C-alpha positions as CSV (number, residue, x, y, z in Angstrom):
1,M,116.1,159.3,280.4
2,V,115.3,163.0,279.3
3,S,118.0,165.1,278.9
4,D,118.2,168.4,281.4
5,M,118.2,170.4,278.0
6,E,115.4,168.5,276.8
7,R,113.3,168.4,279.8
8,H,113.2,172.6,279.8
9,A,112.7,172.3,276.5
10,S,109.5,174.6,275.4
11,Y,107.9,172.0,273.1
12,P,105.8,173.5,270.4
13,I,102.3,171.6,270.2
14,P,103.1,169.3,267.4
15,T,105.5,167.3,269.0
16,I,103.9,167.3,272.4
17,G,100.9,165.5,270.4
18,S,102.8,163.2,268.8
19,I,104.4,162.2,272.1
20,L,101.0,162.3,273.5
21,A,98.9,160.7,271.2
22,P,99.9,157.0,271.9
23,I,99.0,157.8,275.8
24,L,95.8,158.9,274.4
25,E,94.9,156.2,272.3
26,R,96.0,153.4,274.9
27,H,93.4,154.5,276.9
28,G,90.7,155.4,274.3
29,F,90.7,159.1,275.1
30,A,88.6,158.6,278.7
31,V,88.5,161.2,280.8
32,T,88.3,158.4,283.6
33,S,92.0,157.6,282.7
34,L,92.8,161.1,283.1
35,L,95.2,160.1,286.5
36,Q,96.9,157.2,284.3
37,M,97.7,160.0,281.5
38,L,99.1,162.2,283.8
39,R,101.4,159.6,285.3
40,E,102.4,158.9,282.0
41,V,103.2,162.2,280.2
42,Q,105.1,163.0,283.9
43,E,107.3,159.9,283.5
44,R,108.1,160.7,279.7
45,F,108.9,165.1,281.1
46,G,109.7,164.4,284.6
47,Y,106.8,166.9,285.0
48,L,103.7,167.8,283.7
49,H,104.9,170.1,280.9
50,P,102.6,172.9,280.7
51,D,101.7,172.3,276.3
52,A,100.9,168.6,277.7
53,I,98.4,170.3,280.0
54,T,97.6,172.4,276.8
55,C,97.1,169.3,274.9
56,L,95.6,166.9,277.1
57,S,92.8,170.1,277.5
58,E,91.9,170.2,273.6
59,Q,92.1,166.2,273.2
60,L,89.6,165.2,276.3
61,R,88.0,168.3,275.7
62,I,88.0,169.5,279.5
63,P,89.0,172.7,281.2
64,R,93.0,173.0,281.4
65,V,91.9,174.2,285.3
66,K,89.9,170.6,285.7
67,I,93.6,168.7,284.6
68,E,95.9,170.8,286.9
69,G,93.5,170.7,289.5
70,V,93.5,166.8,289.2
71,A,97.1,167.0,289.1
72,T,97.8,169.2,292.3
73,F,95.5,167.0,294.6
74,Y,98.5,164.2,294.4
75,S,102.0,164.6,295.9
76,F,103.6,162.5,292.7
77,L,102.2,164.7,290.0
78,Y,104.5,167.8,289.4
79,L,103.6,170.9,287.4
80,Q,107.1,172.5,287.7
81,P,110.4,170.9,287.3
82,R,111.7,168.8,290.1
83,G,114.7,167.8,288.2
84,E,115.9,164.4,286.2
85,Y,116.4,162.4,289.8
86,R,113.0,162.9,292.0
87,V,114.2,161.5,295.6
88,L,111.8,160.8,298.1
89,F,112.6,159.8,301.7
90,S,110.2,157.7,303.7
91,D,108.9,159.9,306.7
92,N,107.4,156.7,308.2
93,I,108.5,156.6,312.4
94,T,110.4,153.1,311.8
95,D,112.9,154.5,308.9
96,H,113.6,157.2,311.6
97,M,114.3,155.0,313.8
98,L,116.7,153.1,311.5
99,G,118.0,156.5,310.7
100,S,116.6,157.8,307.8
101,T,117.4,161.6,309.0
102,A,120.4,161.7,309.2
103,L,121.0,159.5,305.8
104,M,118.9,162.1,303.7
105,E,121.4,165.2,305.3
106,Q,124.0,163.7,304.4
107,M,122.9,163.0,300.2
108,C,121.5,166.8,300.7
109,Q,125.1,167.6,302.2
110,Q,126.8,166.0,299.1
111,L,124.6,166.9,295.9
112,W,124.2,170.8,297.6
113,V,120.5,170.7,297.7
114,E,118.1,171.7,300.4
115,P,115.3,169.5,301.5
116,G,112.1,169.7,299.8
117,K,113.8,172.1,296.8
118,V,115.3,171.3,293.2
119,A,119.2,171.6,292.7
120,E,120.2,175.0,291.1
121,D,121.7,172.7,287.8
122,G,118.0,171.3,288.2
123,L,119.4,168.0,288.2
124,V,118.3,166.5,291.5
125,S,115.4,167.5,294.4
126,I,115.1,165.9,297.8
127,A,112.1,165.8,299.8
128,T,110.2,163.3,302.3
129,T,107.0,161.4,301.6
130,S,104.7,159.2,303.7
131,C,105.5,155.4,304.3
132,T,107.0,153.7,301.5
133,G,105.5,150.2,302.5
134,M,108.7,149.1,302.7
135,C,109.1,148.9,307.0
136,D,110.8,145.9,306.9
137,Q,113.6,146.4,305.2
138,G,114.0,150.2,305.4
139,P,114.9,152.9,305.4
140,A,113.5,153.6,302.0
141,L,113.3,156.0,299.2
142,L,112.0,156.3,296.3
143,V,113.4,157.5,293.4
144,N,111.0,158.9,290.2
145,N,109.1,156.7,291.9
146,F,111.0,153.3,292.0
147,A,112.1,152.4,295.7
148,I,115.3,151.5,297.0
149,N,115.4,150.0,300.6
150,R,118.4,148.9,303.2
151,L,119.6,152.7,302.6
152,S,123.0,153.1,304.5
153,P,126.0,155.6,304.4
154,E,127.4,153.8,302.1
155,R,124.7,153.0,299.8
156,I,123.3,157.0,299.9
157,N,127.5,158.2,298.5
158,S,126.9,155.3,295.7
159,I,123.6,156.8,294.8
160,C,124.7,160.5,295.1
161,E,127.6,159.5,292.6
162,L,125.5,157.8,290.2
163,I,123.3,160.9,290.2
164,R,126.2,163.5,289.5
165,K,127.3,161.4,286.4
166,R,123.3,161.1,285.7
167,V,123.6,157.7,284.7
168,P,120.1,156.3,283.4
169,L,118.1,154.4,286.2
170,S,117.7,151.8,284.4
171,A,121.7,150.7,284.7
172,W,121.9,151.6,288.3
173,P,123.1,148.3,289.9
174,G,120.0,145.2,290.5
175,E,120.8,144.7,294.1
176,F,119.3,148.8,295.4
177,F,116.1,147.8,293.9
178,S,115.7,144.0,295.1
179,I,112.9,143.7,297.6
180,E,112.7,140.8,300.0
181,D,109.1,139.2,301.2
182,H,110.5,138.5,304.4
183,I,107.5,135.9,304.9
184,R,108.2,134.7,308.5
185,R,105.1,132.5,309.3
186,R,102.5,130.9,306.8
187,D,98.8,129.9,307.4
188,I,96.1,128.6,305.4
189,L,96.6,131.8,302.8
190,L,100.2,131.8,302.6
191,G,100.8,128.1,302.7
192,S,97.6,127.1,300.3
193,G,100.1,126.1,297.4
194,F,97.4,127.8,295.2
195,E,97.0,126.3,291.9
196,S,95.6,129.2,288.9
197,G,92.2,128.7,288.2
198,S,91.1,125.7,290.5
199,A,88.9,128.4,292.3
200,L,86.8,129.2,288.8
201,S,86.9,125.4,288.3
202,A,85.2,125.1,292.1
203,L,82.7,128.1,290.9
204,L,82.1,127.0,287.6
205,Q,80.9,123.1,289.6
206,R,79.2,124.1,292.2
207,G,77.6,127.2,291.0
208,T,77.3,131.0,291.4
209,A,74.6,131.8,294.4
210,E,75.7,128.1,296.1
211,T,79.4,130.0,295.8
212,L,78.0,133.2,297.0
213,Q,76.2,131.3,299.8
214,E,79.6,129.3,300.7
215,I,81.4,133.0,301.0
216,K,78.7,133.9,303.4
217,N,79.4,130.4,305.3
218,S,82.6,131.2,305.5
219,K,81.7,134.3,307.7
220,L,84.7,136.1,305.9
221,R,84.9,140.0,306.5
222,G,87.0,142.6,304.8
223,R,90.5,142.7,305.6
224,G,90.6,146.7,305.2
225,G,90.2,146.9,308.6
226,A,86.3,147.9,308.6
227,G,85.6,144.2,308.9
228,F,82.0,144.5,306.8
229,S,80.6,140.7,305.4
230,T,82.3,140.0,302.2
231,G,79.5,137.5,301.4
232,S,76.7,140.7,302.7
233,K,78.8,142.8,300.5
234,W,78.7,141.0,297.3
235,E,75.1,139.7,297.8
236,F,73.9,143.4,298.0
237,C,75.6,145.0,294.4
238,R,74.5,141.1,292.7
239,A,70.9,142.8,293.4
240,A,71.8,146.1,292.6
241,A,70.1,147.5,289.6
242,G,72.3,149.0,287.4
243,T,73.8,148.6,283.9
244,Q,77.0,147.8,284.1
245,H,78.6,145.9,288.1
246,Y,82.0,146.5,288.5
247,V,84.8,145.0,290.9
248,V,87.6,146.9,292.5
249,C,90.5,145.7,294.7
250,N,92.1,148.2,297.2
251,A,95.9,148.1,296.6
252,D,96.2,151.7,297.9
253,E,97.9,150.5,301.3
254,G,98.9,153.9,302.8
255,E,98.6,153.4,306.4
256,P,101.8,153.8,308.3
257,G,103.7,150.0,309.2
258,T,101.1,148.2,306.4
259,F,103.0,146.3,303.6
260,K,101.3,142.8,302.8
261,D,99.8,143.9,300.2
262,R,103.1,144.4,298.4
263,V,104.1,140.9,299.3
264,L,100.3,139.3,298.4
265,L,100.5,141.4,294.9
266,K,103.8,139.8,294.4
267,A,104.1,136.0,295.3
268,Y,100.1,135.6,295.0
269,A,99.1,137.9,292.6
270,D,97.4,135.1,290.8
271,Q,95.3,134.2,293.6
272,V,94.2,138.0,293.9
273,F,93.1,137.8,290.2
274,E,91.7,134.8,291.1
275,G,89.4,136.1,293.5
276,M,88.3,139.0,291.9
277,T,87.1,137.2,288.9
278,L,85.6,135.1,291.5
279,C,83.5,138.3,292.2
280,A,82.9,139.2,288.9
281,R,80.8,136.1,288.3
282,I,78.8,136.0,291.3
283,I,77.7,140.0,291.2
284,G,77.7,140.0,286.7
285,A,80.7,142.1,286.1
286,R,82.5,142.1,283.4
287,K,85.3,144.8,284.3
288,G,87.5,144.9,287.0
289,F,90.3,147.2,288.6
290,L,93.2,146.7,290.6
291,Y,94.1,150.3,292.1
292,L,98.0,150.3,293.1
293,R,99.3,152.6,295.2
294,G,101.9,154.5,293.5
295,E,104.9,153.8,295.3
296,Y,104.7,150.0,294.3
297,R,105.0,151.6,290.7
298,Y,108.0,149.0,290.9
299,L,104.8,145.9,290.7
300,L,103.5,147.4,287.6
301,D,105.4,144.9,284.8
302,H,105.3,142.0,286.9
303,L,101.2,142.3,287.1
304,Q,100.7,143.4,283.7
305,N,102.1,140.4,283.0
306,V,100.5,137.8,285.5
307,L,97.1,139.5,283.5
308,Q,98.6,138.6,280.3
309,Q,99.2,134.9,281.3
310,R,95.5,134.6,282.8
311,R,94.4,135.4,279.5
312,E,96.6,133.3,277.5
313,N,95.4,130.3,279.8
314,R,91.8,131.4,279.3
315,L,91.2,132.5,283.0
316,L,90.8,136.2,282.0
317,G,88.8,138.0,278.7
318,R,86.0,136.5,277.2
319,S,84.5,132.5,277.8
320,I,86.6,132.4,280.7
321,L,87.4,128.2,280.8
322,G,85.2,127.9,278.4
323,C,81.7,129.1,279.7
324,A,80.1,131.3,277.4
325,G,79.1,134.3,279.4
326,F,81.6,134.6,281.7
327,D,83.3,137.7,280.4
328,F,85.5,139.7,282.8
329,D,89.1,141.3,282.5
330,I,91.1,143.6,284.8
331,E,93.2,146.8,284.4
332,I,95.2,148.4,286.5
333,H,95.1,151.8,288.1
334,L,98.1,153.2,289.5
335,G,98.2,155.9,292.3
336,A,100.0,159.2,292.7
337,G,100.5,159.6,296.4
338,A,97.2,160.5,298.2
339,Y,96.6,158.8,301.3
340,V,93.1,159.5,301.4
341,C,92.5,157.1,298.2
342,G,92.8,154.4,300.6
343,E,89.2,155.1,301.8
344,E,86.8,153.4,299.3
345,S,84.6,155.9,297.8
346,A,88.1,158.4,297.2
347,L,89.5,155.5,295.3
348,I,86.2,155.6,293.1
349,E,86.9,159.3,292.3
350,S,90.3,158.6,291.6
351,L,89.8,155.8,289.2
352,E,87.1,158.2,287.6
353,G,90.3,160.6,287.0
354,K,89.2,162.7,289.7
355,R,91.0,164.5,292.8
356,G,90.5,161.7,295.5
357,T,88.0,163.2,297.5
358,P,85.7,161.0,300.2
359,R,82.1,160.8,299.0
360,N,78.9,161.2,301.0
361,R,77.9,158.1,302.2
362,P,74.6,156.8,301.7
363,P,74.6,156.0,298.8
364,F,77.1,153.3,299.0
365,P,79.5,151.8,296.2
366,V,77.2,148.5,296.1
367,T,74.6,150.4,294.5
368,N,76.1,153.6,293.5
369,G,80.2,153.3,293.0
370,Y,82.2,153.5,289.5
371,L,80.3,156.0,287.1
372,D,77.5,155.5,289.5
373,Q,77.1,151.7,289.2
374,P,77.2,148.9,291.6
375,T,80.8,148.0,292.7
376,V,82.2,145.9,294.9
377,V,85.1,147.6,296.7
378,N,87.7,145.0,298.7
379,N,90.7,144.8,300.0
380,V,93.8,142.2,298.5
381,E,94.0,140.1,301.7
382,T,90.0,140.0,301.2
383,F,90.4,138.7,297.4
384,A,92.8,136.1,297.7
385,A,90.9,135.0,301.2
386,S,88.0,134.5,299.0
387,S,90.0,131.9,296.5
388,L,90.3,129.7,299.2
389,I,86.5,129.7,300.6
390,A,85.7,128.6,296.5
391,L,88.2,126.0,296.8
392,R,87.4,124.4,300.3
393,G,84.3,126.0,301.4
394,G,82.8,128.4,303.8
395,D,82.6,125.9,306.4
396,W,86.1,124.9,306.7
397,Y,86.8,128.6,306.6
398,A,84.8,129.5,309.8
399,A,85.8,126.7,311.9
400,I,89.3,128.8,311.8
401,G,90.1,131.7,314.0
402,T,87.4,133.0,316.7
403,A,83.4,132.8,316.4
404,T,83.4,136.3,315.4
405,S,86.4,136.7,313.4
406,S,87.2,133.5,311.1
407,G,89.9,133.3,309.0
408,T,93.7,134.4,309.7
409,K,95.1,137.5,309.5
410,I,98.2,138.8,307.8
411,L,100.6,141.5,310.0
412,S,102.9,143.6,309.2
413,V,105.6,143.3,311.5
414,S,107.9,146.2,311.8
415,G,110.4,148.3,314.6
416,D,112.2,147.0,317.4
417,C,112.0,143.6,316.6
418,E,115.1,141.0,315.4
419,R,112.8,139.3,312.4
420,P,109.9,142.2,310.7
421,G,108.1,140.7,308.1
422,I,104.8,139.1,307.2
423,Y,102.9,136.8,309.9
424,E,100.1,135.1,309.2
425,Y,98.1,134.1,312.3
426,P,94.4,132.6,312.9
427,F,92.3,135.5,314.2
428,G,92.3,135.5,318.0
429,V,96.5,135.4,318.1
430,T,97.8,137.4,321.3
431,V,99.9,140.4,321.0
432,A,102.1,138.9,323.4
433,Q,102.7,135.6,321.0
434,V,103.0,138.1,318.1
435,L,106.2,140.2,319.8
436,A,107.1,136.9,320.6
437,D,107.7,134.9,317.0
438,C,109.2,138.3,315.6
439,G,112.0,138.6,318.4
440,A,110.8,142.0,319.9
441,H,112.2,142.7,324.0
442,D,112.1,144.9,326.1
443,T,108.9,146.3,324.2
444,Q,107.5,149.6,325.2
445,A,104.4,149.8,323.2
446,V,102.8,148.4,320.2
447,Q,101.2,150.2,317.4
448,V,98.6,148.0,316.0
449,S,96.9,149.5,312.6
450,G,99.0,152.5,312.0
451,A,98.5,155.9,312.7
452,S,94.6,155.4,313.2
453,G,94.7,152.1,315.2
454,V,95.8,151.5,318.8
455,C,98.5,151.8,321.0
456,V,99.4,149.0,323.2
457,A,101.0,149.4,326.3
458,P,102.6,146.1,328.3
459,A,100.1,145.4,330.7
460,E,97.8,144.9,327.2
461,F,99.7,142.3,325.5
462,T,97.3,139.4,326.6
463,R,94.7,141.0,324.2
464,C,94.1,139.4,320.9
465,I,94.1,140.7,317.3
466,A,90.0,140.1,316.1
467,F,87.5,142.0,315.3
468,E,85.9,142.0,318.9
469,D,89.0,142.7,320.3
470,I,91.9,145.3,318.3
471,P,90.6,144.9,315.1
472,T,93.7,145.7,312.5
473,A,93.9,146.3,308.6
474,G,97.7,144.6,309.5
475,A,100.2,147.0,310.5
476,F,101.8,146.3,313.6
477,M,104.6,148.2,314.6
478,V,106.7,147.4,317.7
479,F,108.6,149.6,320.1
480,D,111.2,149.6,322.6
481,H,112.0,151.4,325.5
482,S,114.7,153.2,323.9
483,R,112.4,154.9,322.0
484,D,110.5,158.6,323.1
485,M,106.2,157.6,322.3
486,F,105.7,161.4,322.5
487,E,107.7,161.8,319.2
488,V,106.0,158.4,317.7
489,A,102.8,160.0,318.5
490,R,104.1,163.5,316.8
491,N,105.4,161.5,313.6
492,F,101.7,160.3,313.2
493,V,100.0,163.9,313.8
494,H,102.4,165.0,310.9
495,F,101.5,162.1,308.6
496,F,97.9,163.4,309.1
497,A,98.7,166.8,308.1
498,H,100.3,166.1,305.6
499,E,97.6,163.4,303.7
500,S,94.2,165.8,304.6
501,C,92.9,166.2,301.1
502,G,91.9,169.7,302.4
503,F,88.6,169.1,301.5
504,C,86.4,169.6,304.8
505,T,87.2,172.7,307.2
506,P,87.5,170.6,310.4
507,C,90.3,168.2,308.9
508,R,92.2,170.4,306.8
509,V,92.7,173.4,309.7
510,G,92.3,170.9,312.4
511,T,94.7,168.3,311.8
512,R,97.5,171.4,311.1
513,L,96.7,172.9,314.7
514,L,97.5,169.3,315.8
515,Q,100.7,169.3,314.7
516,N,101.5,173.1,315.7
517,M,100.2,171.9,318.8
518,M,102.7,168.6,319.4
519,D,105.4,171.2,317.9
520,K,104.9,173.7,320.7
521,L,105.0,170.7,323.0
522,A,108.2,169.2,321.5
523,R,109.5,173.4,321.8
524,G,108.9,172.9,325.2
525,N,106.4,175.4,325.8
526,G,103.9,173.4,326.6
527,S,101.4,173.3,329.5
528,P,98.5,171.7,331.1
529,Y,96.0,173.7,328.9
530,D,97.6,172.6,325.8
531,F,95.7,169.0,326.8
532,G,92.1,170.3,327.4
533,E,92.8,172.2,324.1
534,I,94.0,168.8,322.5
535,E,90.5,167.0,323.8
536,K,88.3,169.9,322.6
537,L,89.9,169.4,318.9
538,N,89.4,165.5,318.8
539,Q,85.3,166.1,319.4
540,L,85.5,168.8,316.6
541,L,87.6,166.3,314.5
542,R,85.5,163.4,315.2
543,S,81.9,164.7,315.3
544,M,82.6,167.4,311.7
545,S,85.5,165.7,309.8
546,H,84.1,164.4,305.9
547,C,85.7,161.1,306.2
548,G,87.8,159.0,308.6
549,L,91.1,160.6,308.2
550,G,89.8,163.3,310.2
551,H,88.0,161.1,312.7
552,A,91.4,159.1,313.8
553,A,94.2,162.2,313.7
554,C,94.0,162.8,317.6
555,N,93.6,159.2,318.1
556,P,97.8,158.6,318.5
557,V,98.1,161.3,320.8
558,L,95.2,160.7,323.1
559,D,96.1,156.9,323.6
560,T,100.0,158.0,324.1
561,I,99.1,160.8,327.0
562,A,96.4,157.8,328.4
563,K,99.5,155.1,328.5
564,F,102.8,157.2,328.6
565,R,102.1,160.5,330.3
566,P,105.7,160.9,331.6
567,A,106.9,161.4,327.8
568,Y,104.2,164.3,327.9
569,D,105.3,165.5,331.4
570,K,109.1,166.2,331.2
571,R,107.8,168.9,328.3
572,M,105.9,170.5,330.6
573,K,107.9,173.6,331.5
574,H,104.7,175.7,332.5
575,Q,102.1,175.0,334.8
576,E,100.3,178.5,332.7
577,F,99.3,178.9,329.9
578,E,102.5,179.7,327.4
579,P,101.9,181.0,323.8
580,A,103.2,178.7,320.9
581,F,104.7,181.5,319.2
582,D,108.8,181.9,320.1
583,L,110.1,184.8,318.9
584,D,114.0,183.3,319.1
585,Y,112.6,180.2,317.7
586,A,111.4,182.3,314.7
587,L,114.7,183.6,314.6
588,S,116.8,180.5,313.7
589,Q,116.2,180.4,309.9
590,A,117.7,183.8,309.9
591,R,120.6,182.6,312.1
592,Q,121.0,179.7,309.9
593,M,121.4,182.5,306.4
594,T,124.1,184.3,308.5
595,G,125.9,181.7,309.9
596,R,125.2,183.1,313.2
597,D,124.5,180.8,316.8
598,D,126.8,183.1,319.6
599,A,125.1,184.1,322.2
600,G,124.5,188.0,320.6
601,A,122.4,186.0,317.9
602,H,120.1,184.8,320.3
603,L,117.3,186.8,322.7
604,G,117.9,186.7,326.2
605,E,115.0,185.5,328.6
606,N,114.8,189.6,329.7
607,E,114.5,190.9,326.1
């Protein structure tokens, strides 16, 4: 690890140049790899050293302001020093339920640092981040972008001691970084015993056009949540005009409560990469990308090893399996903390080394995607399923699930249950069945498909997980009757306000207004007037927002108002409009600074 003195030194350009030279060469001086270069620079210096930005600007021949503009978009990149140890506690609701707030306070007290700040000696910073994808084994945190889960007061004490002694991360106890798969129920995908290369052999034996027909016959729909026909998407891209075609695997699962891709990439990476290679053959692509969310940095070396093994086995590279002209390889791009990059056009912008701002559509990626060329973007689970279909046929797959939703769905189950983890079911399984299997008791609600999804009350537990009923990207969060559903919704609202990319005013301002309304209710200043304002805000966000983030921002509030109204009514202390501004509350920071909290430090009701 770079020493504190070295980190804050002023590097002369030649020294910076020598450090950056191998990074630039490894990425071929390509501007499209700017995000990857910035990430690697930060891993070297702990932040984006200004001299490094100058060097990148000169070497890539792009304005410095553009580099800084890209860097400020991603929450894991820093233009100022954030300490040798950059600690980010998961702010997801399930981590809160497991006590993450108290654990964060414990660490802040022990290391003498305020939340969101850097310690005076520059040793450590402590803040929060959105869901880390560890909901089945939380509470969790990231330290220098590596995940540590199953936090406890004892583990926090140990981490603080390691930080105080400046022990390099590589020397920390291995069990801190041990992440379990927690596969609780397997079906055709997780229990397939897939053999590397088998689907590609079936493709070459059957034929490219015939394999595409099998994908279409299977009725496979995208597992990212939207549910578009996979076969149709591949067919559209195959027919699109372009100098090159591309395959992109979207592994940026940032939806709170979702962690299935983490398990698939750890235990089934071969099957995922095989599905990408199948797609490449069908659409005529020579290049593919796996866009891996920054929270899964720990998987990078493992995935690179899997790719290298596939190259050595002639399953990637030139003349795959000895077939002349079947040339395809995969490159991994790591994200840097931007939920919006889960949207396919924003992901493509990020792949091109830009801010992850969603594009206007049409045109769609199948005709104008990466570098404005025809591009297929599919979810991790979708590519894994396509490998099975190539191997066993479309009719076999279509016979599983329901008539509208074929095959199986992998659910990430977390929250108030005895056995959180990964569950695979044929489409059509009821919410009640999943609750029974995961050991949930006294369940008050289930949030399906994360913050942007739907909140299901007990009267609806007979509903099915399927595109025709409750579609989902995979999150299944369980809340028993001890939970305050208002606070659940408020956590999701804060998530949307934090993750808005800021591109469009309705979303940028609207999500903040919604957050302020929920915080106002939490402080006891709510009135029925606020419900009307929330409904107006929802109409504005749905009609005017640039992308789905703004469209879905009010979902958790409206759902919980409709189904758990008492959680809101108990905060209705006023029947008439009450302003959000509370002078006494606003003075709380001053009371904290002076150490006073007596009656004389508060405003009386008549003042």
